[in-house]
Residue, then its C-alpha position, 0 to 999 in steps of 0.5 A: x391536154x393542150x390543143x393546136x391547129x397546124x395551118x398549112x398550104x401553099x403560099x397565097x392560099x389564105x393561111x394568115x387570113x384564116x388565122x385572123x378571122x378565126x381569132x376574131x370569131x373566137x373573140x366574139x364568142x368569148x373563146x381564147x386562142x393564141x396564134x403562133x407565127x412560124x413563118x420567118x419571112x412574115x412582116x405584117x400581121x392582122x392578129x396579135x402574135x403570141x409567139x413569133x419565130x422571128x425572135x429566134x431567126x428571120x429569113x431576112x437575116x439568113x439571106x443577108x448573112x449566108x447569101x442564100x435565096x428565099x427558098x434555101x433561106x426558108x428551109x435553113x430557118x425551119x431547120x434551125x427551129x428544128x434544132x431549137x425545139x427543146x430550148x427556145x420553143x419549149x420555153x415559149x410554150x411553157x406558159x400555156x397550160x392545160x386546155x389552152x388552144x394554139x393556132x400555128x401559122x406556117x410558111x407556104x413552102x410546099x416542100x415543108x409539107x411534102x418531103x422535108x421532115x422539119x414539120x414532121x419533127x415539129x409535130x412529133x414534139x408537140x405530141x410529146x408535149x401533150x398537144x392534140x394537133x390537127x392539120x388544116x390544109x389550105x387550097x385556094x378555090x380559085x386555083x381549083x377551077x378545073x379538074x386538072x388543077x383539082x387533081x394537082x391540089x389533091x396530090x399536094x394535100x395527100x402528100x402532106x397528109x401522109x408526111x405529117x400523119x395527123x388528123x387532117x382537114x382540107x379547106x377551099x379558101x376564098x370562096x367569097x371571091x368566086x363569081x359563081x360558087x356552084x363552080x366548085x360544088x363538084x369538087x367538094x365530094x367528087x365522083x371519080x367517074x366524072x373526074x376520069x371523063x374530064x381528065x381524058x377530055x383535057x389530055x391526049x389518049x396516051x395518058x388514059x391509064x395515068x388519068x385512071x390511076x390518079x382518079x382511083x387514087x383520089x377515090x381510094x383516099x376518100x379523106x381528100x375532101x374539101x370544106x369551103x370557107x367563106x370568111x365573110x360568113x360567121x357560120x362558115x367559120x364556125x362550121x370549120x372550127x367545129x370540125x377542127x375541134x372535133x378532130x382534136x377532141x377539144x371541149x370534151x372535158x371542159x366544164x360548161x360555162x354558165x352565164x351570170x344569172x345561171x351561176x346565181x341560180x346554181x349557187x342557190 
């Protein structure tokens, strides 16, 4: 069995920063991870790239040759990847053996997670290649600053959850940039009644039934909860990583690693 995180979320939500910090954290604890770039528009990385979609296709080339805009070009690139999963990507991943751990850094176009089936096809292929996969959905904590934006973020996350049908973890990123971290406490484990009251306070009375339906939807799908991430805090990174590992059952079949003196004692 091989293991993978699919790091998704809107543009600017901190996906690549998360990948960089998880890679550095794993290096510091002696754990090996490999990062795969699936963003054909990326041009700079703070982490070493093990597999890069730009070796197959790049957004810049597509926009130039097909005269497409950024959004249309990105969709074309991802559909091209979909057509080449069995050839190009299979060859790129064939060297990764049992118990290898991959992190896929995905593009930030929300349509890819909401209704375009490209990533669903990609996920299904990973499963056929014996990958245990978890979706890690990133939301900027500065975006979720009030209840209306919070509901919007929940709906986007829920859409991705339903589309991909994967073990799913929602993350509030950039918590370290908040002037007061207590501002997001009520959004981590929300009380639906308070959400309902807040929505009514922000909107006209004619939206009362709609607000009630939205609040109930968030409550019904109680999986739409968020883990705050402070990238300056190693414990915060380790906690999130352990949550992902638990989702994909990473480490359950691994042999414990012994330190040198422990290995000598075991040999005696």
